[in-house]
C-alpha positions in Angstrom: 33.9 -12.1 -68.1 33.0 -8.4 -67.7 30.0 -9.4 -65.5 32.2 -11.7 -63.3 34.8 -9.0 -62.9 32.1 -6.5 -61.8 30.7 -9.0 -59.3 34.2 -9.5 -57.9 34.7 -5.8 -57.5 31.4 -5.5 -55.7 32.2 -8.4 -53.5 35.6 -6.9 -52.6 34.0 -3.5 -51.9 31.4 -5.1 -49.6 34.2 -7.0 -47.8 36.2 -3.8 -47.3 33.2 -1.9 -46.0 32.3 -4.8 -43.7 35.9 -4.9 -42.3 35.8 -1.1 -41.7 32.5 -1.4 -39.8 33.9 -4.3 -37.7 37.0 -2.2 -36.8 34.8 0.8 -35.8 32.6 -1.4 -33.7 35.5 -2.9 -31.8 37.0 0.5 -31.2 33.6 1.9 -30.0 33.0 -1.1 -27.7 36.5 -0.7 -26.2 35.6 2.9 -25.2 32.3 2.1 -23.5 32.9 1.3 -19.8 31.8 -2.1 -18.6 28.7 -2.2 -16.4 29.5 -2.4 -12.6 27.6 -3.5 -9.6 25.8 -1.0 -7.4 28.4 0.1 -4.8 29.0 2.8 -2.3 31.1 5.5 -3.8 34.8 5.6 -2.8 36.1 8.1 -0.3 36.1 11.5 -2.1 37.7 13.2 0.8 35.9 16.5 0.2 32.5 16.2 1.9 32.1 16.6 5.7 33.7 18.6 8.4 33.4 20.0 11.9 30.0 21.2 13.1 28.2 21.8 16.4 24.4 21.4 16.5 21.7 20.4 19.1 19.6 17.2 19.0 15.9 16.9 19.6 16.5 16.3 23.3 18.4 19.5 23.7 21.8 17.9 23.9 24.9 19.0 21.9 25.8 17.0 18.9 29.0 17.4 16.9 30.9 15.8 14.1 32.7 13.7 16.7 29.4 12.0 17.5 29.4 10.6 14.0 32.7 8.8 14.5 32.6 5.1 15.3 29.3 4.4 13.5 28.3 4.7 9.8 25.6 7.3 9.2 22.9 8.2 6.8 22.3 12.0 6.8 19.2 13.8 5.4 18.8 17.6 5.3 15.2 18.8 5.4 12.6 20.6 7.5 9.5 19.7 9.5 7.1 21.9 7.5 8.0 20.1 4.3 4.8 19.0 2.6 6.1 15.8 0.9 9.8 15.2 0.2 10.9 15.1 3.8 8.2 12.9 5.3 8.7 10.6 2.3 12.4 10.5 2.8 12.1 9.8 6.5 9.5 7.1 6.0 11.9 5.5 3.4 14.8 5.8 5.9 12.6 4.0 8.5 11.6 1.3 6.0 15.3 0.7 5.0 16.4 0.4 8.7 13.7 -2.1 9.3 14.5 -4.1 6.2 18.2 -4.3 7.2 17.2 -6.0 10.5 20.0 -6.3 13.0 22.5 -4.8 10.6 20.4 -1.6 10.5 21.2 -1.0 14.2 24.8 -0.3 13.2 23.8 2.7 11.1 23.1 6.1 12.7 20.2 7.9 10.9 20.4 11.7 11.1 17.8 14.4 10.1 19.3 17.9 9.9 16.9 20.8 9.8 17.6 23.5 7.2 14.8 25.6 8.9 16.2 26.6 12.3 13.8 29.5 12.4 10.9 27.1 13.1 12.6 23.8 13.9 13.3 23.9 17.6 14.5 20.7 19.4 10.9 20.3 20.7 9.5 20.6 17.2 11.9 18.0 15.9 11.1 15.7 18.7 7.3 15.9 18.0 7.9 15.5 14.2 10.3 12.6 14.4 7.9 10.6 16.7 6.2 9.4 13.6 9.3 7.7 12.3 11.9 5.2 13.4 12.9 6.2 17.0 16.6 5.8 16.1 16.6 8.9 13.9 18.5 11.7 15.5 17.1 15.2 14.7 19.5 18.1 14.6 19.0 21.9 14.6 20.9 25.0 15.7 21.4 28.6 14.8 21.2 29.7 11.2 25.0 30.1 11.2 25.5 26.6 12.6 23.2 25.1 10.0 24.9 27.0 7.2 28.3 25.8 8.4 27.3 22.1 8.3 25.5 22.4 5.0 28.5 24.0 3.5 30.8 21.3 4.8 28.5 18.6 3.4 28.0 20.4 0.1 24.2 20.6 0.7 22.1 23.2 -1.0 19.1 24.9 0.7 17.2 28.2 0.2 14.2 29.9 1.7 11.4 30.3 -0.8 8.7 33.0 0.1 5.0 32.1 -0.5 2.3 34.6 -1.6 0.5 34.1 1.8 3.5 35.5 3.6 4.9 32.1 4.7 7.8 30.2 3.2 9.1 26.8 2.3 12.7 25.5 2.0 14.1 24.3 -1.3 16.9 21.8 -0.5 19.0 18.8 -1.5 16.8 15.7 -1.4 19.4 12.9 -1.4 20.6 11.0 1.7 24.3 11.2 2.4 26.2 8.1 3.4 29.2 8.5 5.8 31.4 5.7 7.1 32.4 5.2 10.7 35.6 7.2 10.1 33.5 10.3 9.0 34.3 9.9 5.3 31.7 10.4 2.6 30.8 7.2 0.8 28.0 8.2 -1.6 24.3 8.9 -1.6 20.9 7.3 -1.6 18.8 8.6 -4.5 15.0 8.6 -3.8 14.5 7.3 -7.3 16.7 4.2 -6.9 15.0 0.9 -6.4 14.8 -0.2 -2.8 17.1 -3.2 -3.4 19.9 -0.8 -4.7 19.6 1.4 -1.6 19.7 -1.7 0.7 22.8 -2.9 -1.1 24.5 0.4 -0.4 23.4 0.4 3.2 24.6 -3.2 3.7 28.0 -2.2 2.4 28.1 0.9 4.5 27.2 -1.1 7.7 30.2 -3.3 7.0 32.7 -0.5 6.9 
């Protein structure tokens, strides 16, 4: 009898512990957000604003020129050794992959190196990529104003040989046809995820 009583106590203890683990598991699962599909971010209402720059053909380009078409905006510079040409090549690839829908999106490359990136320099540089890409430059103050409005970081980094490079935000900003920020394209995302975001952007 003593042995049976001990077994019953052990069984009850195991059952109680198991019940506690089950409760903890249910509570933990309820606090973990369910997975969601890749989507363009909702309108945050904080990124973007007025700006006045010059395109690669020497024509004025302002925030009003972004209205009416969704846009993908990348900040970089023509002397960039790898990140910028890679991003622009990816932008060109994505536009081609979207086919006709890609023509609805305005691709924009904004220089953060106005000291060297004249409209003529931008025109020569962008000739290697999709011809729909609009290159923008301006005075240091104009570039700083746009970068501040779009929450983009950049900084001149001196080199030992007397030259310099620009450290800058590497993501592509997505803006809808009303000028509202809708998210970013991360260069580390799979191509399919980026195309899904662009397809959704083109439909807005």
